C-alpha positions in Angstrom: 201.1 -28.5 -59.2 197.4 -27.9 -58.2 195.5 -26.5 -55.2 193.9 -28.9 -52.8 191.2 -27.0 -50.9 189.3 -28.3 -47.9 185.8 -29.1 -49.1 184.0 -28.6 -45.7 183.6 -25.7 -43.4 184.2 -26.3 -39.6 181.3 -28.1 -38.0 181.0 -26.4 -34.5 178.0 -25.7 -32.3 177.7 -23.2 -29.5 177.8 -26.1 -26.9 180.7 -28.0 -28.6 183.3 -29.1 -26.0 185.6 -31.4 -28.1 187.0 -30.6 -31.5 188.4 -33.2 -33.9 191.4 -31.7 -35.8 192.8 -33.4 -38.8 194.5 -32.1 -42.0 192.7 -32.6 -45.4 190.4 -35.3 -46.7 191.3 -37.1 -50.0 191.1 -35.0 -53.1 188.0 -36.8 -54.4 186.0 -35.0 -51.7 187.0 -31.7 -53.2 186.2 -32.8 -56.8 183.0 -34.8 -55.9 184.3 -38.1 -57.4 183.3 -40.1 -54.3 183.6 -43.8 -54.0 180.4 -45.9 -53.4 180.9 -46.2 -49.6 182.1 -42.6 -49.1 180.0 -40.1 -47.2 180.0 -36.5 -48.3 180.9 -35.1 -44.9 183.9 -34.7 -42.6 186.0 -37.9 -42.3 183.6 -39.5 -44.9 186.2 -41.7 -46.5 185.3 -45.3 -45.8 189.0 -46.1 -45.7 189.8 -43.4 -43.1 187.9 -45.6 -40.6 187.1 -42.9 -38.0 183.4 -43.4 -38.4 183.9 -47.1 -38.4 185.5 -46.9 -35.0 182.7 -44.6 -33.7 180.0 -46.9 -35.2 181.6 -49.9 -33.4 181.8 -48.1 -30.1 178.3 -46.8 -30.1 176.5 -49.5 -32.2 175.1 -46.7 -34.4 174.4 -48.8 -37.5 175.6 -46.0 -39.6 175.1 -45.9 -43.4 178.3 -45.8 -45.5 177.1 -44.4 -48.8 176.6 -41.1 -50.6 173.1 -40.5 -49.1 171.9 -37.5 -47.2 170.8 -39.8 -44.5 174.4 -40.9 -43.9 175.4 -37.3 -43.5 172.6 -36.6 -41.1 173.4 -39.6 -39.0 176.9 -38.2 -38.4 175.8 -34.7 -37.7 173.3 -36.0 -35.1 176.0 -38.0 -33.4 178.4 -35.0 -33.2 175.7 -32.7 -31.9 174.4 -35.2 -29.3 178.0 -35.7 -27.9 179.0 -32.0 -28.2 181.8 -32.9 -30.6 182.8 -30.6 -33.5 185.2 -30.9 -36.5 187.7 -28.3 -37.6 190.6 -29.6 -39.7 193.6 -27.3 -39.5 194.5 -27.2 -43.2 192.5 -24.8 -45.3 194.4 -25.5 -48.5 197.7 -26.8 -49.9 199.5 -27.3 -53.2 200.1 -30.9 -54.4 202.1 -32.4 -57.3 200.4 -35.8 -57.0 196.8 -36.8 -56.7 196.9 -38.5 -53.2 196.0 -37.9 -49.6 199.6 -37.9 -48.2 200.2 -35.3 -45.6 203.9 -35.2 -46.7 202.8 -34.3 -50.2 201.4 -31.0 -49.1 203.3 -27.8 -49.9 202.6 -24.0 -49.5 200.1 -24.9 -46.8 197.5 -22.4 -45.6 196.3 -23.1 -42.0 193.0 -22.4 -40.4 192.9 -20.1 -37.3 192.1 -22.8 -34.7 192.8 -20.4 -31.9 190.3 -18.0 -33.4 187.6 -20.7 -33.4 188.5 -21.5 -29.8 188.0 -17.9 -28.8 184.7 -17.8 -30.7 183.4 -21.0 -29.1 184.4 -20.8 -25.4 182.9 -24.2 -24.3 185.6 -26.1 -26.3 188.1 -27.6 -23.8 189.6 -30.5 -25.8 191.3 -30.9 -29.2 191.4 -34.4 -30.6 194.2 -34.7 -33.2 193.8 -37.5 -35.7 197.5 -38.1 -35.7 200.7 -37.3 -33.8 203.6 -34.9 -34.3 205.0 -36.4 -37.5 205.7 -33.9 -40.2 202.6 -32.3 -41.7 200.4 -34.1 -39.2 197.6 -32.2 -37.3 199.7 -31.8 -34.1 202.7 -30.7 -36.1 200.7 -28.0 -37.8 199.0 -27.0 -34.6 202.4 -26.4 -32.9 203.3 -24.1 -35.7 200.0 -22.3 -35.4 200.5 -21.8 -31.7 203.8 -20.1 -32.3 202.0 -17.3 -34.2 200.1 -16.6 -30.9 203.3 -17.0 -28.8 201.8 -20.1 -27.2 203.1 -23.6 -26.8 202.1 -27.1 -25.8 203.1 -28.5 -22.4 203.4 -32.3 -22.0 200.9 -33.9 -19.6 201.3 -37.6 -20.5 203.8 -39.2 -22.8 201.8 -42.4 -23.0 200.0 -43.1 -26.3 197.8 -41.3 -26.9 200.0 -38.4 -25.8 198.3 -35.6 -24.0 199.3 -31.9 -23.8 197.8 -28.7 -22.7 198.1 -25.0 -23.4 196.7 -21.9 -21.9 194.8 -19.1 -23.8 195.4 -15.9 -21.8 192.4 -13.9 -20.8 191.8 -11.1 -23.3 190.4 -9.0 -20.5 193.9 -9.1 -18.9 192.4 -10.2 -15.6 194.0 -12.5 -13.1 195.6 -15.8 -14.2 192.5 -17.6 -12.9 190.7 -16.2 -15.9 193.0 -17.9 -18.3 191.6 -20.9 -20.2 193.4 -24.3 -20.4 192.8 -26.5 -23.4 193.7 -30.2 -23.5 195.0 -31.8 -26.6 195.0 -35.6 -27.3 197.1 -37.0 -30.2 195.2 -40.1 -31.2 196.7 -42.8 -33.3 196.1 -42.1 -37.0 193.5 -44.2 -38.8 195.9 -44.6 -41.7 197.3 -48.0 -42.7 200.8 -46.7 -42.2 200.1 -46.2 -38.5 199.5 -50.0 -38.1 203.3 -50.5 -37.9 203.7 -48.1 -35.0 200.8 -49.7 -33.2 202.3 -53.2 -33.5 205.4 -52.0 -31.7 203.5 -50.7 -28.7 203.9 -52.6 -25.4 200.1 -52.4 -24.7 199.2 -53.8 -28.1 201.6 -56.7 -27.7 200.2 -57.5 -24.3 196.6 -57.4 -25.6 197.5 -59.4 -28.7 199.2 -62.1 -26.5 196.0 -62.5 -24.5 193.8 -62.7 -27.6 195.3 -63.6 -31.0 192.2 -62.2 -32.7 192.9 -58.7 -31.4 194.0 -56.4 -34.2 194.9 -52.7 -34.9 191.3 -51.9 -35.5 190.4 -53.2 -32.1 193.3 -51.2 -30.6 192.0 -47.9 -32.0 188.5 -48.6 -30.9 189.9 -49.2 -27.4 191.9 -46.0 -27.5 189.3 -43.8 -29.1 186.5 -45.0 -26.7 187.7 -42.7 -23.9 187.3 -39.6 -26.0 184.3 -40.4 -28.2 
């Protein structure tokens, strides 16, 4: 058993409006044993694909390597688009050296609600996965309970959308309460490809274009929020 600690502090600016929320990056980002195409920054795994989707959507021509320039490119994009990153897991214990969410035990969560209170312009959380066990939405639901809050369903279509209300600390009228939207994006993991292939929309798009694939589907889905 060993401790897998998150290697990056939250990346949030005072004018951040959207916050990407995942769990933990692969262990090599904590040990510094990066692959050639990894970037030493949030979602820097070349095989995670989040930055590949963003690069495709915005034609950024991002670098995928261990350079400082690659890190700076990503920071500039996030700042320009008022997007931040705050994964919900601070640390976890593991028995195996892998990036499996299910392999995490004795998990310590970050105080996402605390960050929302500190940065009042944030109005949207973008979960990089749904409500499967040990996924970001799953942990966030547990986190909300500690504040006696809960998610309310807005749309059950993929990506599922919920919202919750942070009560005004000034105990003023209900109009002072703050509503936060959450979006549960399809995970970038290979395992999620199976669930994508079963979606009606994916089947319809695939029928129209046999070259259409799960990467294209995620780009189409993520485009609205990035």
